[in-house]
C-alpha positions, 0 to 999 in steps of 0.5 A: 490680833487679839486685844492687848497682843504686842505686834506679831514677831516672825523671822522675816520681820527685821529691824533696819537699825538706821531707822530705829536706833537713837542713842548717840553712843551707836554709830551706824554706818550706811542703811542696810545693817538689821537685827531680827527681833523675832521675840524680843524687843528693839535692837536698843532694848534687847541687844545693846546692854550698857552700864552707862550709856543708854536711854534710861541713864542718861536721863538720870545721871551724869557718867562718871567716866567716858562712855564706850561707843559702839560702831556698827558697818554696813551690811551686818546682820545680828540674830535673835536675842544676841547681847553686845554688852558695853560698859568695861567691867561694870564696876566688878574688880576682879583684882580686888577681894570683893566684886561688889559695886559699893557706891563710894568706890565706884569711879574706882571700881570702873575700868573700860574696855574701849570701844566696841566695832562690828565690820561691815558685812559681819553676821552675829548669830542668835544668842551670841554674846559680845563682850566689851571692847571687842572687834568684829573684823569684816565679813566675820561670822559669830556662831549661835550662842558664842561668848567673843572675848577676843578680837575677830579677824576678817572673814573668820567664823568663830564658835563655843565659850570662850569663842575660838576660830573654827575656820576662816571662810576663804584662803588667805589670798582671797581675804586680802584681795576682798579687803584691798577691794573694800567692796562695802566702801562702794557706792550704791550703784556699783555694789548693786551692779555687781551683786552677782559677783558679790554673791559668789566664790570668785574672787577673780571675776569679783576683782575684774568686774570691780575694775571694769566698772571703774574703768566704764564709770570712773573710779571713786575719788 
């Protein structure tokens, strides 16, 4: 590597979030979620866009309102240059004549949108944007370049600006059974043992294998 160059970026090099995220307002479940930092900086530097609540603002001033929290499930895949926008309306009031965030009215200008949640097994495509206060369901797919302004149901694919539903990944009955199985809550041993069924399309076989595993090893308490 030539002097002065930064570390080489590549699709095959991913950032495991549990190893890098330090912000106390970002909550991770599990140890498998990753960011594909193919071109950009780290997940905290490039993806999570806080108005108040990032490393700089936390060290610089006390926030004037509760900080929105970001919850990320396990086995979440986040594509390069995705954006998770945090911080409500960022002090731009669309119901006021002027959108400008004048310093003397900042406390009144801010409107929170609530916490943002990304469910287990979701896939956020390259350069997608998730607006504040959104919930992405388990196993959902946000297509590349999509701008998500409304909650995304589990196992649903959304695309476009604003993002809309393209299709559900599986039939309703299969989705209901997947949610009942709660496979992302299984312990590591069970999840690994049933991987051949997890990486398939046969819901009956997956459910049967789960029952068989629990009978053999004991159902989780």
